[in-house]
N, C-alpha and C positions, 0 to 999 in steps of 0.2 A: 761630245765629239764622236762617240761611238754611234749615236743615232744618225749623225750626218754621214759618217763613213758607210753605215749600212744602207742608207737611202741612196747614196751615189755609187755604191759598189767599189769603194776605194778603201785603203787601209786607214786605221786611226792615226798612224804616224804621218800619213800624207795630210790629213786634216790638221794635225798639230803643226806641221811645217807651215801650212798656209796661214793659219790663224795667229801664229807667232811671228809672221813676217819673214820666215826663212825659206819660202818656197823656191826662190831662185837658187839658193845654195843647195837645196835638196833636189834641184832639177825637176820641179813639178811644172807641168805644162800650164800655159796661160789659160787654156780652156778649163782645165781642172780647177785652177785657182778661182776663176770667175764663178764656177758652179758651187764651190765650197762656200765662198763669201756670200753668194746670193741665198743659199739655203740657210746659212748661219743667221743672216738677217731676218729671213722669214720665220725662223724658229726662235727669234729674240735671244740668240746666244751671245753671252758676254763672257770673256775670260775671267776666271777666278784669280784676281790679283793676289789675294792672301795666300792661296795655295801655291801660286807661281813663286811668290817671294820665299816661301818655305823651302821650295825646291832649289831656287837659284841663289838665295841669300841676298837678293837685290830687290828693293822695294820701288825703285824708280821715283823716289821722293827726296826733296831737299828741304831742310828746315831753315827758316829765316827768322831771326830774333832781332827786332828793332825796338827803339825806346818809345816812339810816339807815332802811331800810324796816322794821327790827325795832322801831324806836321807835314807840310807840303814836300819838304826835302825827303823825308823818309818814305812818303807815299810814292814819289817819283822813283826813288831808289828801288823800292820793292817792285814797282811795275817793270823796271828795266831788268831786274833779276828774273822775274817771271818770264818775260819775253825771251830772254837768253836761254833759260832752262828749257823752254818749250822746244827749242831747236835741237836739244839733246834728248828729247822725249821724256823730260822730267816734270813732275808736278811739284809745286811749291806749297809748303805749309807755313803760314806766317803767324808769329806770336808777338805780343807787345809787352813791354816791361814797365813803362812809366818811370824809368830810372830807379826802380825798386829792386833791391838785391833779392828779396823773397820771390818776386815775380820772375826775375831772371832765373832763379833756381827752379821754379815751377816750369818755366818754358823749356829749360834744358831737360828736365825730367820727362816731360811730355814727349819731346822729340826723340829722346833715347828709347822711351817705351814704344814709340811708334816705329822704331828701327829705321829712321831716315838714313839714307846712304851718306849724307854729309850735312853740315850745318854752316851757314853764313850768319854771323852775329855782330851786333853793335855792343861792345863791352859796357858793362855797368860798373860803377865804382865799387871796388872791393870784391869783385867776382872771380878772382884768380883761382880760388879753390874749387869753385863750381866748374870752371873751364877744364881743370885737371881731370874731372870726371869724364869729360868727352875724350880727352887724350888717353886715359886709361883704357877706354873701350876701343881705342884705335879708330875712332870715327873721323874721317876727313873734315877739316874745318878751316874757315877763312874769317879773319876779323875785318870789319869794314867801318870806315869813318874814324875809328879810334883803335888803339891796340894796347895790350898789356906789355910793358917793356921787359918784364921778367919771365914772360912765356915765349919760348922759341917757336913761333908759328907764323904762317902766312898772314899778310894783311894788305889792305888797300886804303890809303889815306891821301889827303892833300897836304901840301906844305903850308900848314896853318900859320906857323910863326912868320915865315917869309912874306906871305901875302898880306898879313895883318900889319907887319912893319912897313911894307910898301904903301898900304892905304894910309897909314898914319903920316908918313912922309908927304903924301899927296895933300892931306888936310893942312899940314903945316905950311907947305908951299902956297896954298890958297890963302894963307894969312890967319888961320885959326891957331889960337894959343891956349885957350882954356878948353881942353878936350877931355870929356868924361868917358868912362868905360862902364858898360852894364853887361855883366856876364854871369852865367850860372856858377854857383859855388860847388862845382863838381871837379874832383881831383883826377881828371883824365886828360891825356895829352892834347886832344883836339881843342878843348876849351882853355886849358892852361896855356897852351902855345899861342892861341889867338890873343889872350890877355897880355901875355908876356911880350909878344911882338910889339904891341902898342906901348906898353910901359917902357921898354928899352929905348925906343925911338924918342919918346917924350923925355926920358932922362938924358938922352944924348943932346937934346936941344934945351935942357934945363927948363922944361915945361911941365914936368910931372907933379901932380898934386894928389896925394894919397886919398884925400877926402872926396875926390871925384871918381873913385873906383868903387862900384857897387857890386858886391858879390851876392847874387840872388839865390835863395833856396828854392829848389824846384817845386816842392810841395806847397810853398807859400808865395809863389811868384807874382800873382796878381797884385796883392797888397804891397809887396816890397818894391815892385816896379813903379807902382803909382806913387809911393812915398819918395822914390829916387827922383822921379820927374818933378815933384813938388819942390824937393830940395834944390835941384838944379835951377829951377825957375826963381827961387827966392835967394839963391846964393848972391851975396853982395858983390863978389867978383864974377862978372858975367860969364856963364858957360856958353861957348859959341858953337860947340859941336859935340855929338854923342856917337860913340862907336858901340853898336849893339852886336854882341858876339854870336847871336844866333837868330834865326828867323822868328821864332815864337816870341822871344824877348823883344825883338824889334816891333812886331805887330802890336803887342801889348803896350810898349812904350809910346808908339805913335798915337795909339788910342787916347792915352792920358795926356799927351802933348796937345791934342785937339781939345780935350776936355778942359785943360788949363789955358786954352787960347794962346798957345805958343805957335807962332808962325814959322813953319818949317822952311828952311833955307834963308828966310829973311832975318829971323831972330836966332835960330839954331839950325845948324846943318846936321844931317843924320847919315849914318852908314849902317848897312845891314850885311852881315856875313851870310849871304845867300840871295838868290833871285826869288822874287815874289811875283808870280804871274798875275795875281788878282789886282796888283797895284797898277797894271797897265791902263785901267779905266779911271784911275784917280789922278788928279793933277798935283802930284807930290814929287818934286825933283829930289833925287838922292843918289848917292853912290852905293853900289853893292858889289859884293864879291861873288862871282859865279863859279860854282864847283862843277867839275866834269862828271855829272851824275850818271849819264849813260855809260861812259867809259868805266866808271867805278863798278857799276852793276855787271857789265859784260866781263870785265877782268876777274871779278870775284867768282862768277860762275865757271869761267874757263879754268881757273886755278883749281876750283873744287872738283870739277869733272876729271881733271888730270890726276888729282889725288885718288879719286874713286877708282880710276883706271890703273892705279899702281905707282904713280909718280910720288915719291916721298920727299922730294926736294922742297925746301922752304923758299917761298917767293914773296918778297916785300916791295910794294910799289908806293912811291911818294909822287903823286901827280901834281901838276901845276894848276892853280886857279887863276882867274882873271878879274881885273877891276873893270867894272862897267858903270857908266854914268847913265842914269835914267831920268827922263823928263826935260 
């Protein structure tokens, strides 16, 4: 900055105002601004963000922790978070946990060490103590997709129970009576609420069969989903519909339905809790639940920025999802 100031015959403070975007507030002329920016570009000048963060205490970065970046839902969610963060001038650092408590702890440690200004995260089962580390450091945070009931913090979720119950009612009205449920065996509200919404409606209509509920372990999901599909196919009391509680479980389930030569919609109907864009090119009719992913990402960033700017209020949103028929 001193070299630029000397070359243009202005003060170092003037150069600092221009390069930090505060020229207007400092009443620096447009002509001077242009000269400073042109010379800075010619000299390949870039601000030292590390030095700046040490001075201001602000890194202009947001940490995002998700469970599975390969999952289309979390990929879209991360994209919308990044796009919203850009509007505030923030960069996003994304980490992945694979539903692992150890990886969740590592992700939090990395983001705390990098001194991110705030963290948006998808909770992992049993991670409450890890989240308390964020709170002890007074780092703004927002839970998304799921939340820890015992932690008083902001979150953005959808009404998983209600929409799952509505979908199950729809299946029953269409004449289905033997409805199976395939869901991850993860004790977090997003997944337990989806499963319970189905179970409660089935019980209401005296259609619930505990043998048709398959709790899938995340780390062994491929084999367990395959076995579930085989059991449904061979069940002497015909299974006529399957409610898959998440996108990845649905995709794996449909793969093995094809392998077992089960005709979807003709022999068994299927439901997915999420939209799957890639299925638009396949001739597979099914119902799915569409979550407001863009709204979730936008609200999460907005709440986090408000906290970074000093708003200490807790904001908890439960958004509405929609039932969509595809095919």
